[in-house]
N, C-alpha and C positions, 0 to 999 in steps of 0.2 A: 705702704701697703696701699694695696691697691682697695676700694670702696666695690668699684664694680665684682674688682675679684671673687670678693668671698658675700657675693650679692647682696650688700648694702645699698640706698639710696647714695645717689650723687650728692655732693655738694653744690645747693641750685646757688647762682649769684646771679647777681645785674651791673653789667657795661655801664660803666657813666655814657662813654659816649655813644650818640646814635645809633642803632642795626643797619644797616641799606636794605630794603623791602621792593621788592618788583612786581607789580598786581598788571598783566594780562589779560585785557576785556572784551569782550565785545556785547553792544550794547541787544543784540539779543538772547544773550541770556540770562533767566531771572537770576540765576544762579552765581553769576559774577557778579548782579546787587545786591545778595545778598553778602558775598564776603567785600565787599567793595565800603558798605556800611558799618561793618560790625572792624576791617580795619582804620579805616577812616576815623570810629570812634575811638578806641584804642591803640592807637599812636601816639599818645603823650604817654598813657599807662603804661604802656610797653618800652619806652622810649626807644624808636624807629620812624629810621628815615623811609616817608614812603612816595614811591616812585610812583606814580601812577600812566602805565602804558595803553592804549589805544590798541587793538590788534583785531582784522581782522579774522572770524571764526570759519568765515564757508573755506577761506584758503589754509587752513590748517586741519582742516576735518578734509578736504583734499589731499592735499603733504601726504599725512598719515594714513589716510586707506579708514578712517572709524565713518560709519556710513553712520552711527546713533543711531539706532531702530526705533524712535519716538514715536516713529507709530504701529506701530504697535500697541495693538488693544490693552493688554494687563499691560504693558509699561506704561502708556500714553496715565492709565489711573491710579498707578501708582505716584507715579511723578508728581498729578493734580492734587492728590492728596497730601502727599510730602509736603511740596508749596505750601498749603495752607497751612500745614504742621509749625515749617518751620516762618512762616511771612509772623504768624502771630505770638512764636516762641524770639522771635530778633527786631520786633515790634517796628513791621517794613510793612507799607502798605501794599505791597501785591498779588494783584488778583491776575488772575487767568484769561489769558484774551480772548476773545470770542470766536475769531476764525486764527488758529495756531499758526496751523498751517501756509496762512497765508501771510503771516505776520512772520515766519520762518525764512519759507522757500516762496515764498510768490514776491512779494516787498524785498525782505531782507535788510541788510545794516551798512551796506557800502558807503553812499555820501553820509550818512551819519556821523560815519567810523571816520571821513576821512575830514570834516567839521571838526571831528574830536583831536582829529592826531596836527589839524590846523591852530584847534586853539593849544593845546601841548606846544606849538612850537612858538608861538605869538602873544599870545598870554597866559601863560601856564599856573597861574593864581587864579585862573577860571573852570580851571580845566575841571574839578571835584564837583562844582557848584552844576557845569553844564553840562556835566555826565546824568549826575544826579533826575536834576531837570530831563532830562529824557528818556532818563528810564520812569519817570514818572508818567510821563505820555504813555507810556508804551505799554509795561507793565502793569501801570496801577490804572489808569483811566484808560483803557483801550483806546489811543489815537493813532493817529499816525507817524511814524518820525522819517518819513522817505521824502515826502513834499518841501518845498524850498523856504515856503514858509511855516511850516510844521516844527522844521529846526529852526527859524529865526524867532520863533514862541517861544521854543525852549530855551535859546540864548537868551531875550532879554529876560523872562521869566525868574531866570539865574542872578541877572543883575548886571548883564553887557548894552548899552547903549545900543539902538538902532541904527547908527550910524558901525556901531563897534560888529556889532553883527551879519549886516552885509557885505561890511568888508573879510571879513573870516569867511565865512561863506563862497562868496567870486577866488579868496585867497584860495579855496579846498578842494578847487577843480584843476589847479595848477599841477605842475608835473613835482614841485619841489615837494608835497604834501603826500599827494599820490606814491611818492617815492620812500617817504620820508615813514608813511604803514608799507607799504611790502615793506622794507626792512625792520622795523618791529615784529612784525608778524612774523619774518625770517626769525628774527633771535630767538623769537617764542618755540618756532621750532629744532632750533638749534639746542634747545635748554629739554626740549623732548615733550612739546607740548603736543595733543593727539584730543583737545577739548580746549574748553575755555570755560570757567576764569582758571590757570597758574600764578600761585604764588614763588616769585624768587626770594628764598633768602642769604645773603648776605652776611656771614659772621666767620673769622681766623679764617679768612686767607680762602674759604670751600663758598662755593656757591650750592645751595642745595632745593629740586625743585619742587613743589606741592601742589596735586591738582583737584580740582573742585574748592568747595567752601569749605566743607564737615571736615577740615586738618587741619581748623585754629588750634587742637588743646595739642597736637603734633607744632606748628608754628609754635606755643608757646614752652615748650620741650626745648626745640632748636634754639630758643631764644634763652634760655637759661632761667623760664621767669621765676621767681621765687611764690609760695602755695597764694600766700595775700595779692597776687600780682597775675594768677591763670587765671582763674575765675570768670564765665564767659557767660552773655546773655544779655538781656537788655538792660537789666539792672546797670550796667557797667557802662551807660553812655555818657552821664553825668561826668560821672570818673574819669572816662576817656578825654577828654574835653578839657579837663583840671591844667 
């Protein structure tokens, strides 16, 4: 007898093997930072293998035709308030830069995202920490992430040596790394991305794309979390790292 056929809740189980998640993100997206922190906290609790995929948001927006009317005054005010609520809820020290347009439009994130792509290729164990430090610069302390010294400062604060950081920065301008970022961005587009972040869930030989940082309950559903493992919020941080 099918439980779904009779309107009964399905039995929720949890696989003993890690399920794979791909997280496509760009440093310019504060919602990417929120989603990143939640997934990093819960990856062990949810028994998932998390693959961080640095991507280039400007290319995704161009390819999808999504102009994202961020600068429409009512939407700008709403997003500012929403980000404040989310930052408090998830206990992420997010603060809106004084010159949002300058950060998002004038400066962009190309060099920083190439650097993260290089970290992914050459030193993937450091990708989480370096990504976080770059987010801290732009979305917490209102600091630059476009100049070489800014990128080096974040990399060293994340734990890379000065020599390692300079090596990665030098390599980030090579064709190999440029191609890597472009290919990863194209993969996100093939999954159906029209913005960032996106989470791609691979379960039972199927892939499911979720867009945004506010799809965590749906993600838990797709992962078939037990009720005790499903709840979200800052209180889960320590449990997620056990």
